[in-house]
C-alpha positions in Angstrom: -39.0 -31.3 41.8 -36.7 -30.7 39.0 -37.7 -28.1 36.4 -38.4 -30.8 33.8 -40.7 -32.6 36.1 -42.6 -29.4 37.0 -43.1 -28.7 33.3 -44.4 -32.2 32.7 -46.8 -31.9 35.7 -48.0 -28.6 34.5 -48.7 -29.9 31.0 -50.6 -32.9 32.3 -52.9 -30.9 34.5 -53.5 -27.9 32.2 -57.2 -28.5 32.2 -57.6 -30.2 35.6 -58.0 -33.9 36.3 -61.6 -34.3 35.1 -61.3 -33.0 31.5 -63.7 -35.3 29.5 -61.8 -36.3 26.4 -64.9 -38.3 25.3 -65.7 -36.7 21.9 -68.3 -38.0 19.4 -67.4 -40.1 16.4 -65.5 -38.1 13.8 -68.3 -38.1 11.2 -70.7 -36.7 13.7 -68.2 -34.2 15.0 -67.9 -32.6 11.6 -71.4 -33.0 10.2 -72.8 -29.8 11.7 -70.0 -27.7 10.0 -70.0 -29.2 6.5 -69.9 -26.3 4.0 -68.5 -23.8 6.6 -65.4 -21.9 5.8 -62.6 -21.4 8.4 -60.6 -18.3 7.7 -57.0 -18.7 9.0 -54.4 -16.0 9.3 -50.9 -17.4 8.7 -47.4 -16.2 8.0 -45.1 -16.8 5.1 -43.0 -19.4 7.0 -41.6 -22.9 6.1 -43.9 -24.7 8.7 -47.0 -23.0 7.3 -46.0 -23.6 3.7 -45.9 -27.3 4.6 -49.2 -27.1 6.4 -50.9 -25.7 3.3 -50.3 -29.0 1.6 -52.4 -30.8 4.2 -55.5 -28.6 3.9 -57.2 -30.4 1.0 -57.2 -33.6 3.0 -58.9 -31.7 5.9 -61.7 -30.5 3.6 -62.1 -33.9 2.0 -62.3 -35.6 5.5 -64.6 -33.0 7.2 -66.4 -31.0 4.5 -65.1 -27.8 6.1 -63.3 -25.4 3.7 -60.3 -23.4 4.7 -59.4 -19.9 3.4 -55.9 -18.6 4.2 -54.9 -15.0 4.7 -51.2 -15.3 4.3 -49.0 -12.3 5.3 -45.3 -11.5 5.8 -44.6 -12.4 9.4 -43.8 -8.8 10.2 -47.4 -7.8 9.3 -49.2 -10.4 11.3 -49.7 -8.6 14.6 -50.8 -5.3 13.1 -53.5 -7.0 11.0 -54.6 -9.3 13.9 -55.0 -6.4 16.3 -57.2 -4.6 13.7 -59.4 -7.7 13.1 -59.7 -8.8 16.7 -60.8 -5.4 17.8 -64.0 -5.6 15.7 -67.3 -6.9 17.0 -66.8 -9.8 14.6 -63.5 -10.3 12.9 -62.5 -12.1 9.7 -60.3 -14.7 11.5 -61.5 -18.0 13.0 -57.9 -19.2 13.6 -54.8 -17.1 13.8 -51.0 -17.8 14.1 -49.2 -15.8 16.7 -45.6 -15.3 17.8 -44.9 -16.6 21.3 -44.2 -13.1 22.8 -47.7 -11.9 21.9 -49.7 -14.5 23.9 -50.0 -12.6 27.2 -50.7 -9.3 25.5 -53.6 -10.9 23.5 -55.0 -12.5 26.6 -54.7 -9.3 28.7 -56.6 -7.4 26.0 -59.3 -10.2 25.9 -58.7 -10.9 22.2 -58.5 -14.7 22.2 -60.4 -17.6 23.7 -59.3 -20.2 26.2 -59.2 -23.7 24.7 -60.5 -25.7 27.7 -64.2 -25.2 26.8 -63.6 -26.6 23.3 -61.7 -29.6 24.6 -64.4 -30.2 27.2 -67.1 -30.2 24.6 -67.9 -33.9 23.8 -69.4 -32.8 20.5 -66.1 -31.3 19.4 -63.2 -33.0 21.2 -61.4 -36.0 19.7 -60.9 -38.6 22.5 -57.7 -39.8 20.8 -56.1 -36.3 20.8 -53.6 -37.1 23.7 -52.6 -33.7 25.1 -49.9 -35.3 27.2 -48.0 -36.2 24.0 -47.4 -32.6 23.1 -43.9 -31.6 24.0 -44.4 -30.0 27.5 -42.0 -27.1 27.0 -43.8 -26.1 23.8 -47.2 -26.4 25.4 -46.1 -24.2 28.3 -44.2 -21.7 26.4 -46.7 -21.1 23.6 -50.0 -21.9 25.1 -50.2 -21.1 28.8 -51.2 -17.7 30.3 -52.1 -16.8 33.8 -49.7 -18.9 35.8 -46.5 -17.9 37.6 -45.2 -14.6 36.2 -48.4 -14.7 34.1 -46.8 -16.9 31.4 -45.5 -20.1 33.0 -47.0 -23.4 34.0 -48.5 -23.7 37.4 -51.5 -22.5 39.5 -53.8 -20.2 37.5 -52.4 -21.2 34.0 -54.9 -21.6 31.2 -54.4 -22.8 27.7 -55.1 -20.1 25.0 -53.2 -21.6 22.1 -51.3 -24.6 20.9 -47.8 -24.8 19.5 -47.6 -25.0 15.7 -44.3 -24.0 14.3 -42.5 -24.2 17.7 -38.7 -24.1 18.0 -35.7 -24.2 20.2 -32.1 -23.2 19.5 -29.3 -25.4 18.3 -26.0 -24.9 16.7 -25.5 -25.9 13.0 -22.0 -26.0 11.6 -20.3 -26.7 8.3 -18.9 -30.2 8.8 -16.6 -29.9 5.8 -15.0 -26.6 7.0 -14.6 -28.0 10.6 -12.9 -31.2 9.2 -10.7 -29.1 6.9 -9.2 -27.3 9.9 -9.5 -30.1 12.4 -12.0 -28.1 14.5 -14.7 -29.4 16.8 -18.1 -27.7 17.5 -17.9 -25.6 20.7 -19.1 -27.1 23.9 -18.9 -23.9 25.9 -18.7 -20.1 25.4 -15.0 -19.9 25.9 -14.5 -22.3 22.9 -17.3 -20.5 21.0 -15.5 -17.1 21.3 -12.2 -18.5 20.1 -13.8 -20.2 17.1 -15.3 -16.9 15.9 -11.8 -15.5 15.1 -10.3 -18.8 14.0 -13.0 -19.4 11.4 -13.0 -15.8 10.1 -9.2 -15.8 9.7 -9.0 -19.3 8.2 -12.0 -19.2 5.8 -12.6 -15.5 5.1 -16.4 -16.1 5.4 -18.5 -15.2 8.3 -17.9 -17.3 11.4 -21.4 -17.2 12.8 -24.5 -15.8 11.1 -26.9 -14.0 13.4 -29.8 -11.6 13.5 -28.7 -8.0 14.0 -31.5 -5.8 12.7 -32.9 -3.2 15.1 -36.0 -4.2 17.1 -37.0 -7.7 17.9 -34.4 -9.3 15.7 -31.3 -8.0 17.6 -32.9 -8.6 21.0 -33.6 -12.2 20.0 -29.9 -12.6 19.1 -28.8 -11.1 22.4 -31.1 -13.3 24.4 -29.5 -16.4 22.7 -26.4 -15.5 24.7 -27.8 -13.8 27.7 -29.5 -16.9 29.0 -26.6 -19.4 28.9 -24.3 -16.7 30.3 -26.5 -16.6 33.4 -28.3 -13.3 32.7 -31.9 -12.3 32.7 -33.9 -9.2 31.7 -35.5 -8.7 35.1 -34.8 -9.9 38.6 -37.4 -11.7 40.8 -39.1 -8.3 41.7 -39.3 -7.1 38.0 -36.4 -4.7 38.4 -34.3 -4.5 35.2 -31.0 -6.4 35.6 -30.2 -6.7 31.9 -27.3 -4.2 32.3 -25.4 -6.3 34.9 -22.2 -8.1 34.2 -24.0 -11.0 32.4 -26.0 -8.7 30.2 -23.0 -6.7 29.2 -21.0 -9.9 28.5 -23.8 -11.2 26.3 -23.9 -8.0 24.3 -20.1 -7.9 23.9 -20.2 -11.5 22.6 -22.8 -10.4 20.1 -20.7 -7.5 19.1 -17.9 -10.0 18.4 -20.3 -12.1 16.4 -21.1 -9.0 14.2 -17.4 -8.2 13.9 -16.6 -11.7 12.6 -19.8 -12.4 10.8 -20.9 -12.1 7.1 -21.1 -8.7 5.5 -24.2 -6.7 6.5 -25.0 -8.8 9.6 -25.9 -5.8 11.7 -29.0 -5.4 9.4 -30.0 -9.0 9.2 -33.4 -10.2 10.2 -34.1 -13.9 10.6 -34.5 -14.4 6.8 -31.2 -12.8 6.0 -29.4 -14.7 8.8 -30.8 -18.0 7.5 -29.9 -17.2 3.9 -26.3 -16.3 4.8 -25.8 -19.9 6.1 -27.7 -21.5 3.3 -25.6 -19.7 0.7 -22.3 -20.7 2.3 -21.5 -17.2 3.7 -21.1 -18.4 7.3 -19.5 -21.4 8.9 -22.0 -21.6 11.9 -25.6 -20.9 12.6 -27.1 -20.5 16.1 -30.8 -20.0 16.1 -34.0 -21.9 15.4 -34.5 -25.6 14.6 -36.9 -24.4 11.9 -33.9 -24.1 9.5 -33.4 -27.8 9.3 -35.8 -28.7 6.6 -34.6 -25.8 4.4 -30.9 -26.9 4.7 -31.8 -30.2 2.9 -33.6 -28.4 0.0 -31.2 -28.1 -2.9 -33.4 -25.4 -4.5 -32.7 -23.1 -1.5 -29.5 -24.4 0.0 -25.9 -24.6 -1.2 -24.9 -26.6 1.9 -26.9 -29.8 1.4 -25.1 -32.7 3.1 -22.4 -30.4 4.5 -24.1 -29.6 7.9 -24.0 -31.2 11.3 -25.8 -30.2 14.5 -24.8 -29.7 18.1 -26.3 -28.4 21.3 -26.4 -24.7 22.1 -23.0 -24.1 23.8 -23.0 -23.9 27.6 -22.1 -20.8 29.5 -22.6 -20.8 33.2 -25.5 -23.2 32.3 -27.1 -24.7 29.3 -30.2 -22.7 28.3 -31.6 -23.0 24.8 -34.3 -20.8 23.2 -38.0 -21.5 23.7 -40.2 -19.9 21.1 -41.8 -20.0 17.7 -45.4 -19.9 16.6 -48.7 -21.1 17.8 -52.4 -21.1 16.8 -55.2 -19.4 18.7 -59.0 -18.8 18.3 -59.9 -15.1 18.3 -62.6 -14.0 20.8 -64.7 -12.6 17.9 -64.3 -15.5 15.5 -67.4 -16.1 13.3 -66.8 -19.9 13.1 -65.0 -20.6 16.4 -66.1 -24.3 16.7 -65.1 -25.0 13.1 -61.8 -23.2 13.7 -61.2 -25.4 16.8 -61.9 -28.5 14.7 -59.2 -27.4 12.2 -56.8 -26.6 15.1 -57.4 -30.0 16.7 -56.9 -31.8 13.4 -53.7 -30.0 12.5 -52.1 -30.7 15.9 -53.3 -34.3 16.1 -50.7 -37.1 16.1 -51.3 -38.1 12.5 -51.1 -34.6 11.1 -48.1 -33.6 13.2 -46.3 -36.5 11.5 -47.6 -35.5 8.1 -46.5 -31.9 8.4 -43.1 -33.0 9.7 -42.6 -35.3 6.7 -43.2 -32.2 4.5 -40.6 -30.2 6.3 -42.6 -28.7 9.1 -41.7 -28.5 12.8 -42.9 -31.3 15.1 -44.7 -30.4 18.3 -45.3 -33.9 19.7 -43.0 -36.4 21.5 -44.4 -39.2 19.4 -43.3 -37.4 16.2 -39.9 -36.6 17.5 -39.3 -40.2 18.4 -40.8 -41.8 15.3 -38.2 -44.1 13.8 -39.1 -43.3 10.2 -38.9 -39.6 10.8 -35.6 -39.9 12.7 -34.2 -41.7 9.6 -35.4 -38.8 7.5 -34.2 -36.2 9.9 -31.3 -37.6 12.0 -30.9 -34.1 13.5 -34.0 -34.9 15.6 -31.6 -36.8 18.0 -29.8 -33.5 18.8 -33.1 -31.5 18.8 -34.7 -33.8 21.3 -31.6 -33.4 23.6 -31.7 -29.6 23.2 -35.3 -29.6 24.4 -34.1 -30.7 27.8 -32.5 -27.3 28.2 -35.2 -25.2 26.5 -36.1 -22.4 28.9 -39.8 -21.3 29.1 -38.5 -18.2 30.9 -36.0 -17.4 28.1 -37.7 -14.0 27.7 -40.3 -12.4 30.0 -43.5 -12.8 28.1 -45.5 -10.2 30.0 -48.1 -8.1 28.3 -45.8 -5.2 27.7 -42.8 -7.4 26.5 -43.3 -6.5 22.9 -43.1 -2.8 23.7 -40.0 -3.3 25.7 -38.6 -5.6 23.1 -39.1 -3.4 20.0 -39.1 0.2 21.3 -36.5 0.0 24.0 -34.1 -3.0 24.0 -34.3 -3.3 20.2 -33.1 0.3 19.8 -30.2 0.3 22.3 -28.8 -3.1 21.4 -28.8 -2.1 17.7 -26.8 1.0 18.7 -24.2 -1.2 20.3 -24.0 -3.4 17.2 -23.6 -0.5 14.8 -20.8 1.1 16.9 -22.8 4.1 18.1 -22.5 3.1 21.7 -20.5 0.7 23.9 -22.2 -2.3 25.3 -22.2 -0.7 28.8 -23.6 2.6 27.7 -26.3 1.0 25.5 -27.7 -1.2 28.3 -27.3 1.3 31.1 -29.1 4.0 29.0 -32.1 1.7 28.6 -32.8 1.1 32.3 -34.9 4.3 32.9 -37.0 3.7 29.7 -37.7 0.1 30.6 -38.5 1.0 34.2 -41.0 3.6 33.1 -42.7 1.1 30.8 -43.0 -1.4 33.7 -44.4 1.3 36.0 -47.0 2.4 33.5 -48.0 -1.3 33.2 -48.6 -1.4 37.0 -45.4 -3.1 38.1 -44.0 -1.6 41.3 -40.3 -1.2 40.4 
C-alpha cells in the first residue's frame, strides 16, 4: 500500500470497527452539564483567536460555560505540566504542540478519547471521524503505534487536531513578476533564488526561524526532510550529521546570510512579521499565516502574495505539525470538556472557525466551494497535504529534550557563525546518543 492509503486506513480504524457512533439527541447530551464551566488552556495564536468568537454560541446551544486561560505559546507546556501533575488540575481541555503528545501520554497526563466517543450519552452520531484530514489525525492525535507516534497497530487517539498545519511556500507575486522570476520547484532553483532576490531587491530573500531552541530546529527540519535526511536511522541511531543533515544546515545558513536583518534571532512570530511587513520576498513555513496575510491591519502585502508547494529535494516532504486539543487525566469536568472538544471539531464549527481565519482540519472544509472562493490558497494547501510527512520529526517522549537542549543549541551555533555546519552536527551526536540511552533506547 502507498503511504497515503496507509494513513487513510489508520485513520478509519483508529477506534476499531465496532465504535458505536450512536449518541443521544443533542438536547439530552448537554442537559446534564448545563451550568458547568469548562476551563480551557489555549495559546495566543490566530486559530485560537478565531475560536474564541465561537464560544458564546456553544454556551447558548449547550448551557455550558467556557473559561479560557490564555498564555503565550512559549509558556503553555510549563503551566500544563504543573497543572496536570496535581490530583485535580484546573484544566478540562488543553491545547498542545504536536511534539508534546507522546511525552504527555508516557507520563500518564492525558486521557484517551475512545471511551468518550464510545459513550452513547456523549458522542454525536453525525461527527464523522473519517472526514478529519488523515495526516492531521495521525500526526497530532495518535500515540502508541509504530515508533510510538504513527498510525498502525497499537495506536490510540489522545487528542484531535485543532490549529494543524503543513508547510507551503508563499512568495511576493509582484516582486517575482518585476524580475521575471518563477517560484522554485526544487532546491537547486531555491538556492539560486536566495542570492538573486537579495541582490535585486535588497530585502531578505526568505524569512525563517533562527532562534536557538525549537525554532531553529524547526527551520532546519523544513529542509532536512525534502533533502532526504532524518534525525535517526531505523535503529534510533543519530544520523542527522550525515551528508543530508549537513546539506540542510548549510542551506539554512545561506537562508540566514540572505535573509532579513536579525533572522538568526527570529522565532515564528518575528519570521511571520518580516514577511507581512515586506521585509522578505519569500516565506516557507506554516499554512497558519494565510489568514493574517489578508488582514490589512497586520499585513502590508495584502493582494501581493501567491502560494506554491514546498520545493522538492530528493523528494517532496512538507511539514506536519501544529496544535491539538486533549483532555487532561485530572480534569474536573472531563465529560463537559469532551463535549466542547467534539463541538469545536465538528463539521459545522470547523467551517465556522475557518471563515473567521482559523485553520481547517476536515476534508469537507478544505473542499467547501464557498471557502475555496474566500481562500483560493486552499487549492495549493490541499495538494501540499499529499506530501505532508507524519514522521517529519521523531515525536518520541524525549524529543522535546533533544529538540531544545541539544539540536537547538548546536544548530544555533552554526547559524550565528560560532561553528561550521559539520562541527555543529558532529558535536551533538554524543549528547543525543546519551539522551536516547537514558530513555531506554539501545543505541
